[in-house]
C-alpha positions as a LaTeX table, in Angstrom:
\begin{tabular}{lrrr}
\hline
Residue & $x$ (\AA) & $y$ (\AA) & $z$ (\AA) \\
\hline
Unk1 & 24.04 & 5.72 & $-38.51$ \\
Unk2 & 21.70 & 5.53 & $-41.70$ \\
Unk3 & 18.29 & 7.36 & $-41.28$ \\
Unk4 & 15.32 & 4.51 & $-41.26$ \\
Unk5 & 12.70 & 5.97 & $-43.42$ \\
Unk6 & 10.47 & 2.58 & $-43.22$ \\
Unk7 & 10.42 & 2.50 & $-39.17$ \\
Unk8 & 8.12 & $-0.55$ & $-37.71$ \\
Unk9 & 5.12 & 0.47 & $-35.51$ \\
Unk10 & 6.64 & $-1.10$ & $-32.52$ \\
Unk11 & 10.12 & 1.77 & $-33.30$ \\
Unk12 & 7.26 & 4.47 & $-33.62$ \\
Unk13 & 5.68 & 3.54 & $-30.23$ \\
Unk14 & 9.20 & 3.59 & $-28.79$ \\
Unk15 & 10.29 & 6.71 & $-30.33$ \\
Unk16 & 6.93 & 8.39 & $-29.23$ \\
Unk17 & 7.45 & 6.95 & $-25.56$ \\
Unk18 & 10.73 & 8.39 & $-24.98$ \\
Unk19 & 9.31 & 12.15 & $-26.45$ \\
Unk20 & 6.29 & 11.66 & $-23.76$ \\
Unk21 & 8.92 & 10.53 & $-21.18$ \\
Unk22 & 11.24 & 13.33 & $-21.49$ \\
Unk23 & 8.43 & 15.93 & $-22.01$ \\
Unk24 & 7.33 & 14.51 & $-18.44$ \\
Unk25 & 10.75 & 14.75 & $-16.96$ \\
Unk26 & 10.52 & 18.34 & $-18.03$ \\
Unk27 & 13.90 & 17.64 & $-20.31$ \\
Unk28 & 14.60 & 19.29 & $-23.56$ \\
Unk29 & 15.92 & 17.56 & $-26.45$ \\
Unk30 & 19.33 & 19.08 & $-25.98$ \\
Unk31 & 19.68 & 17.99 & $-22.47$ \\
Unk32 & 19.15 & 14.46 & $-23.22$ \\
Unk33 & 21.16 & 14.91 & $-26.41$ \\
Unk34 & 23.90 & 16.26 & $-23.60$ \\
Unk35 & 23.21 & 13.32 & $-21.33$ \\
Unk36 & 23.67 & 10.78 & $-24.13$ \\
Unk37 & 26.80 & 12.75 & $-25.34$ \\
Unk38 & 25.31 & 13.10 & $-28.62$ \\
Unk39 & 24.54 & 15.58 & $-31.42$ \\
Unk40 & 20.24 & 17.11 & $-30.81$ \\
Unk41 & 19.74 & 15.69 & $-34.31$ \\
Unk42 & 20.23 & 12.20 & $-33.36$ \\
Unk43 & 17.90 & 12.41 & $-30.13$ \\
Unk44 & 15.48 & 14.13 & $-32.72$ \\
Unk45 & 15.83 & 11.34 & $-34.88$ \\
Unk46 & 15.57 & 8.47 & $-32.04$ \\
Unk47 & 12.13 & 10.02 & $-31.08$ \\
Unk48 & 11.10 & 10.17 & $-34.46$ \\
Unk49 & 11.60 & 6.19 & $-35.30$ \\
Unk50 & 14.22 & 7.37 & $-37.88$ \\
Unk51 & 17.29 & 6.25 & $-35.74$ \\
Unk52 & 17.56 & 2.56 & $-33.60$ \\
Unk53 & 18.76 & 3.21 & $-29.65$ \\
Unk54 & 21.20 & 0.86 & $-28.30$ \\
Unk55 & 20.54 & $-0.85$ & $-24.83$ \\
Unk56 & 23.41 & 1.39 & $-23.08$ \\
Unk57 & 21.94 & 4.71 & $-24.19$ \\
Unk58 & 18.10 & 3.54 & $-23.39$ \\
Unk59 & 19.07 & 2.81 & $-19.79$ \\
Unk60 & 20.85 & 6.14 & $-19.59$ \\
Unk61 & 17.72 & 8.17 & $-21.22$ \\
Unk62 & 15.48 & 6.53 & $-18.84$ \\
Unk63 & 17.41 & 7.13 & $-15.82$ \\
Unk64 & 18.03 & 10.53 & $-16.50$ \\
Unk65 & 13.98 & 11.19 & $-16.98$ \\
Unk66 & 13.57 & 9.39 & $-13.43$ \\
Unk67 & 12.02 & 6.33 & $-14.49$ \\
Unk68 & 12.16 & 3.89 & $-11.41$ \\
Unk69 & 9.64 & 1.53 & $-12.94$ \\
Unk70 & 11.72 & $-1.78$ & $-13.82$ \\
Unk71 & 8.83 & $-3.24$ & $-15.69$ \\
Unk72 & 8.84 & $-0.53$ & $-17.88$ \\
Unk73 & 12.47 & $-0.53$ & $-18.19$ \\
Unk74 & 12.25 & $-3.91$ & $-19.71$ \\
Unk75 & 8.78 & $-3.20$ & $-21.76$ \\
Unk76 & 11.15 & $-0.41$ & $-23.39$ \\
Unk77 & 13.80 & $-2.54$ & $-23.85$ \\
Unk78 & 11.97 & $-5.14$ & $-25.17$ \\
Unk79 & 10.70 & $-2.86$ & $-28.19$ \\
Unk80 & 14.01 & $-1.70$ & $-28.50$ \\
Unk81 & 15.23 & $-5.06$ & $-29.04$ \\
Unk82 & 12.49 & $-6.38$ & $-31.47$ \\
Unk83 & 11.85 & $-3.19$ & $-33.31$ \\
Unk84 & 13.12 & $-3.91$ & $-36.46$ \\
Unk85 & 11.39 & $-7.16$ & $-36.56$ \\
Unk86 & 8.56 & $-7.57$ & $-38.84$ \\
Unk87 & 5.55 & $-9.47$ & $-37.88$ \\
Unk88 & 3.89 & $-12.17$ & $-39.73$ \\
Unk89 & 1.73 & $-9.80$ & $-42.08$ \\
Unk90 & 4.44 & $-8.58$ & $-43.56$ \\
Unk91 & 4.20 & $-11.64$ & $-45.88$ \\
Unk92 & 1.32 & $-9.99$ & $-47.47$ \\
Unk93 & 2.75 & $-6.02$ & $-47.94$ \\
Unk94 & 1.99 & $-6.80$ & $-51.94$ \\
Unk95 & $-1.87$ & $-6.69$ & $-51.34$ \\
Unk96 & $-2.18$ & $-5.17$ & $-47.43$ \\
Unk97 & $-2.77$ & $-1.42$ & $-47.42$ \\
Unk98 & 0.14 & 0.27 & $-45.37$ \\
Unk99 & $-2.66$ & 1.81 & $-42.81$ \\
Unk100 & $-3.91$ & $-1.98$ & $-42.46$ \\
Unk101 & $-0.67$ & $-3.30$ & $-41.73$ \\
Unk102 & 0.08 & $-0.74$ & $-39.06$ \\
Unk103 & $-2.95$ & $-1.62$ & $-37.41$ \\
Unk104 & $-2.31$ & $-5.71$ & $-37.44$ \\
Unk105 & 0.63 & $-4.41$ & $-35.85$ \\
Unk106 & $-0.74$ & $-2.43$ & $-33.21$ \\
Unk107 & $-3.60$ & $-4.83$ & $-32.68$ \\
Unk108 & $-1.13$ & $-7.64$ & $-32.24$ \\
Unk109 & 0.75 & $-6.00$ & $-29.24$ \\
Unk110 & $-1.95$ & $-4.42$ & $-27.53$ \\
Unk111 & $-3.75$ & $-6.01$ & $-24.44$ \\
Unk112 & $-7.10$ & $-4.72$ & $-24.96$ \\
Unk113 & $-9.09$ & $-3.18$ & $-28.04$ \\
Unk114 & $-12.52$ & $-1.49$ & $-27.37$ \\
Unk115 & $-14.16$ & $-1.76$ & $-30.82$ \\
Unk116 & $-17.14$ & 0.04 & $-32.37$ \\
Unk117 & $-19.11$ & $-1.03$ & $-35.66$ \\
Unk118 & $-21.97$ & 0.85 & $-37.00$ \\
Unk119 & $-22.70$ & $-1.50$ & $-39.96$ \\
Unk120 & $-20.56$ & $-5.09$ & $-39.58$ \\
Unk121 & $-19.58$ & $-7.60$ & $-37.20$ \\
Unk122 & $-16.14$ & $-6.89$ & $-35.86$ \\
Unk123 & $-13.60$ & $-7.97$ & $-37.78$ \\
Unk124 & $-12.13$ & $-10.66$ & $-35.14$ \\
Unk125 & $-15.63$ & $-11.89$ & $-34.63$ \\
Unk126 & $-16.11$ & $-12.63$ & $-38.03$ \\
Unk127 & $-16.49$ & $-15.95$ & $-39.74$ \\
Unk128 & $-14.41$ & $-16.76$ & $-43.36$ \\
Unk129 & $-17.58$ & $-16.95$ & $-45.08$ \\
Unk130 & $-18.55$ & $-13.49$ & $-43.48$ \\
Unk131 & $-15.05$ & $-12.25$ & $-44.20$ \\
Unk132 & $-15.38$ & $-12.99$ & $-48.10$ \\
Unk133 & $-18.69$ & $-11.74$ & $-48.76$ \\
Unk134 & $-18.02$ & $-8.41$ & $-47.17$ \\
Unk135 & $-14.55$ & $-8.34$ & $-49.07$ \\
Unk136 & $-16.56$ & $-8.93$ & $-52.42$ \\
Unk137 & $-18.96$ & $-6.33$ & $-51.56$ \\
Unk138 & $-16.62$ & $-3.76$ & $-50.22$ \\
Unk139 & $-13.91$ & $-4.49$ & $-53.35$ \\
Unk140 & $-16.30$ & $-4.89$ & $-56.35$ \\
Unk141 & $-13.08$ & $-4.28$ & $-58.20$ \\
Unk142 & $-11.46$ & $-7.66$ & $-56.53$ \\
Unk143 & $-14.40$ & $-9.56$ & $-56.05$ \\
Unk144 & $-13.53$ & $-11.77$ & $-58.74$ \\
Unk145 & $-9.79$ & $-11.85$ & $-57.99$ \\
Unk146 & $-9.98$ & $-15.11$ & $-56.36$ \\
Unk147 & $-6.82$ & $-15.17$ & $-54.87$ \\
Unk148 & $-6.84$ & $-11.73$ & $-53.62$ \\
Unk149 & $-10.05$ & $-12.56$ & $-51.94$ \\
Unk150 & $-8.74$ & $-15.54$ & $-49.93$ \\
Unk151 & $-5.75$ & $-13.80$ & $-48.98$ \\
Unk152 & $-7.70$ & $-11.43$ & $-47.02$ \\
Unk153 & $-9.85$ & $-13.56$ & $-45.93$ \\
Unk154 & $-6.45$ & $-15.68$ & $-44.47$ \\
Unk155 & $-5.26$ & $-12.81$ & $-42.86$ \\
Unk156 & $-8.55$ & $-11.61$ & $-40.75$ \\
Unk157 & $-8.22$ & $-15.33$ & $-39.58$ \\
Unk158 & $-4.62$ & $-15.33$ & $-38.89$ \\
Unk159 & $-5.11$ & $-11.96$ & $-36.59$ \\
Unk160 & $-7.54$ & $-14.21$ & $-34.54$ \\
Unk161 & $-4.61$ & $-15.53$ & $-33.12$ \\
Unk162 & $-4.39$ & $-12.63$ & $-30.67$ \\
Unk163 & $-6.93$ & $-14.93$ & $-28.50$ \\
Unk164 & $-4.21$ & $-17.57$ & $-28.53$ \\
Unk165 & $-1.56$ & $-15.65$ & $-26.71$ \\
Unk166 & $-0.55$ & $-16.83$ & $-23.28$ \\
Unk167 & $-2.04$ & $-13.23$ & $-22.23$ \\
Unk168 & $-4.92$ & $-12.98$ & $-24.93$ \\
Unk169 & $-6.64$ & $-10.01$ & $-25.81$ \\
Unk170 & $-9.37$ & $-8.33$ & $-24.55$ \\
Unk171 & $-11.90$ & $-7.26$ & $-26.89$ \\
Unk172 & $-14.57$ & $-5.31$ & $-25.96$ \\
Unk173 & $-16.82$ & $-4.63$ & $-28.78$ \\
Unk174 & $-20.21$ & $-2.83$ & $-29.48$ \\
Unk175 & $-22.29$ & $-3.10$ & $-32.42$ \\
Unk176 & $-24.99$ & $-1.76$ & $-33.84$ \\
Unk177 & $-28.20$ & $-3.59$ & $-33.77$ \\
Unk178 & $-28.69$ & $-3.02$ & $-37.41$ \\
Unk179 & $-25.48$ & $-4.91$ & $-37.61$ \\
Unk180 & $-27.17$ & $-7.99$ & $-36.88$ \\
Unk181 & $-29.82$ & $-7.73$ & $-39.59$ \\
Unk182 & $-27.84$ & $-7.31$ & $-43.05$ \\
Unk183 & $-28.12$ & $-10.60$ & $-44.58$ \\
Unk184 & $-24.39$ & $-10.49$ & $-45.73$ \\
Unk185 & $-23.49$ & $-13.11$ & $-48.21$ \\
Unk186 & $-27.19$ & $-14.02$ & $-47.42$ \\
Unk187 & $-29.30$ & $-15.65$ & $-45.16$ \\
Unk188 & $-26.87$ & $-19.12$ & $-44.76$ \\
Unk189 & $-23.81$ & $-17.21$ & $-43.88$ \\
Unk190 & $-25.44$ & $-14.78$ & $-41.42$ \\
Unk191 & $-27.06$ & $-17.25$ & $-39.56$ \\
Unk192 & $-23.79$ & $-19.04$ & $-39.37$ \\
Unk193 & $-22.18$ & $-15.48$ & $-38.38$ \\
Unk194 & $-24.41$ & $-15.14$ & $-35.63$ \\
Unk195 & $-24.22$ & $-18.36$ & $-33.87$ \\
Unk196 & $-20.30$ & $-17.93$ & $-33.75$ \\
Unk197 & $-20.81$ & $-14.41$ & $-32.33$ \\
Unk198 & $-23.05$ & $-15.77$ & $-29.92$ \\
Unk199 & $-20.45$ & $-18.29$ & $-28.94$ \\
Unk200 & $-17.95$ & $-16.16$ & $-28.77$ \\
Unk201 & $-19.52$ & $-13.23$ & $-26.71$ \\
Unk202 & $-19.42$ & $-15.68$ & $-23.59$ \\
Unk203 & $-15.56$ & $-16.37$ & $-24.07$ \\
Unk204 & $-13.95$ & $-14.78$ & $-20.33$ \\
Unk205 & $-11.79$ & $-12.04$ & $-22.59$ \\
Unk206 & $-14.44$ & $-11.21$ & $-24.82$ \\
Unk207 & $-17.48$ & $-8.81$ & $-24.10$ \\
Unk208 & $-20.03$ & $-8.09$ & $-26.73$ \\
Unk209 & $-23.26$ & $-5.47$ & $-26.38$ \\
Unk210 & $-25.91$ & $-4.46$ & $-29.06$ \\
Unk211 & $-26.62$ & $-1.00$ & $-29.27$ \\
Unk212 & $-30.47$ & $-0.67$ & $-29.77$ \\
Unk213 & $-31.61$ & 0.86 & $-32.82$ \\
Unk214 & $-33.78$ & 3.34 & $-30.90$ \\
Unk215 & $-30.95$ & 4.63 & $-28.78$ \\
Unk216 & $-30.95$ & 8.38 & $-29.53$ \\
Unk217 & $-26.52$ & 8.04 & $-29.08$ \\
Unk218 & $-26.98$ & 6.34 & $-32.58$ \\
Unk219 & $-26.55$ & 9.82 & $-34.03$ \\
Unk220 & $-23.57$ & 10.34 & $-32.31$ \\
Unk221 & $-21.77$ & 7.79 & $-34.34$ \\
Unk222 & $-19.63$ & 9.20 & $-37.51$ \\
Unk223 & $-18.49$ & 5.59 & $-38.50$ \\
Unk224 & $-16.49$ & 2.55 & $-36.92$ \\
Unk225 & $-13.39$ & 3.06 & $-34.33$ \\
Unk226 & $-11.42$ & 1.10 & $-32.15$ \\
Unk227 & $-9.20$ & 2.18 & $-29.00$ \\
Unk228 & $-5.91$ & $-0.01$ & $-28.58$ \\
Unk229 & $-4.36$ & $-0.14$ & $-25.13$ \\
Unk230 & $-0.80$ & $-1.66$ & $-24.44$ \\
Unk231 & 0.39 & $-3.67$ & $-21.49$ \\
Unk232 & 2.46 & $-0.66$ & $-20.11$ \\
Unk233 & 0.44 & 2.13 & $-18.51$ \\
Unk234 & 3.12 & 4.42 & $-19.59$ \\
Unk235 & 1.95 & 3.98 & $-23.21$ \\
Unk236 & $-0.34$ & 6.06 & $-25.11$ \\
Unk237 & $-3.86$ & 4.50 & $-26.24$ \\
Unk238 & $-4.26$ & 4.50 & $-30.00$ \\
Unk239 & $-7.25$ & 5.26 & $-31.77$ \\
Unk240 & $-8.22$ & 4.27 & $-35.29$ \\
Unk241 & $-11.20$ & 5.29 & $-37.23$ \\
Unk242 & $-12.24$ & 3.72 & $-40.45$ \\
Unk243 & $-13.57$ & 5.59 & $-43.48$ \\
Unk244 & $-14.08$ & 4.29 & $-47.07$ \\
Unk245 & $-11.11$ & 5.41 & $-48.52$ \\
Unk246 & $-8.51$ & 4.97 & $-45.64$ \\
Unk247 & $-8.23$ & 4.72 & $-41.95$ \\
Unk248 & $-7.23$ & 7.71 & $-39.61$ \\
Unk249 & $-5.32$ & 7.42 & $-36.29$ \\
Unk250 & $-5.24$ & 9.71 & $-33.34$ \\
Unk251 & $-2.81$ & 9.30 & $-30.67$ \\
Unk252 & $-2.85$ & 12.95 & $-28.83$ \\
Unk253 & $-4.67$ & 12.46 & $-25.44$ \\
Unk254 & $-7.12$ & 14.86 & $-26.21$ \\
Unk255 & $-8.00$ & 13.39 & $-29.26$ \\
Unk256 & $-7.99$ & 9.81 & $-27.65$ \\
Unk257 & $-10.33$ & 11.17 & $-24.86$ \\
Unk258 & $-12.70$ & 12.05 & $-27.20$ \\
Unk259 & $-13.43$ & 8.55 & $-28.32$ \\
Unk260 & $-12.88$ & 7.17 & $-25.10$ \\
Unk261 & $-15.83$ & 9.49 & $-23.90$ \\
Unk262 & $-17.90$ & 8.40 & $-26.65$ \\
Unk263 & $-17.13$ & 4.57 & $-26.14$ \\
Unk264 & $-17.91$ & 5.07 & $-22.44$ \\
Unk265 & $-21.51$ & 6.64 & $-23.42$ \\
Unk266 & $-22.21$ & 4.08 & $-25.79$ \\
Unk267 & $-21.52$ & 1.03 & $-23.03$ \\
Unk268 & $-23.79$ & 3.01 & $-20.76$ \\
Unk269 & $-26.59$ & 2.85 & $-23.70$ \\
Unk270 & $-25.93$ & $-0.28$ & $-24.98$ \\
Unk271 & $-27.67$ & $-3.74$ & $-23.99$ \\
Unk272 & $-25.89$ & $-5.45$ & $-20.78$ \\
Unk273 & $-24.04$ & $-8.67$ & $-22.19$ \\
Unk274 & $-26.37$ & $-11.44$ & $-21.39$ \\
Unk275 & $-29.26$ & $-9.09$ & $-23.14$ \\
Unk276 & $-27.17$ & $-8.82$ & $-26.09$ \\
Unk277 & $-26.70$ & $-12.35$ & $-26.44$ \\
Unk278 & $-30.72$ & $-12.57$ & $-26.51$ \\
Unk279 & $-30.96$ & $-10.21$ & $-29.13$ \\
Unk280 & $-28.55$ & $-12.05$ & $-31.27$ \\
Unk281 & $-30.07$ & $-15.20$ & $-30.86$ \\
Unk282 & $-33.40$ & $-13.34$ & $-31.38$ \\
Unk283 & $-31.79$ & $-11.91$ & $-34.85$ \\
Unk284 & $-30.90$ & $-15.74$ & $-35.75$ \\
Unk285 & $-34.44$ & $-16.82$ & $-35.26$ \\
Unk286 & $-35.58$ & $-14.14$ & $-37.69$ \\
Unk287 & $-32.98$ & $-15.42$ & $-40.26$ \\
Unk288 & $-35.35$ & $-18.39$ & $-41.03$ \\
\hline
\end{tabular}
């Protein structure tokens, strides 16, 4: 079987889950290969997402690892079956950075997203005008490229389809109070953005909290980050941390726990949802 040198995010997630399940079962790579009656190198490629896994082989592995949960069986079979499929974002692969495309793929499959923003409104809660203004500020080299800017705005809009799924994404967003006062795109654009943010904050699957500027914990923030959780409990959370140049992903449990702990602390220090909406509406009045 040829080596897959460009695995999708789903294929990488499946490989990582199989490796985790094998380790939890106390099985070695060689033992798993013996069970499948294949070379150890093939098992290594499966876990590295460099080779696909047949449905029958997947069932054999899960039985060997002692997995009784049929929902988990079904979830992994679904990942294996649809692993090669590339999502709607693949049509923009010429202009999207690979790290951003990977993020969209993860977000598309996630059940929950816990996001912290330190200067902007969270992407999924942005208006088109606000997004356009942000892109022009962040990419001055592309500010006059109308097609590029509009394509990025379109992608941001399509990402919001996660809220229209039969099981909508649950979003918990914490943003610094300063995010409400940056007049991105001018007062009119910002007022429209804050109106939209306040309206979205009352949706049952969306929670928005404002972290007051006076809160001491602001000093613990090194930049925006998000924690993605998936429907199957056996699948580990993924953390992304945005930087000026690129996005870094963390998947090791110890690394993820650092961000999870920080999010919990921010949650306890931030205003309650109702208070946050009141603070957002106060910021709207200040735009006048």
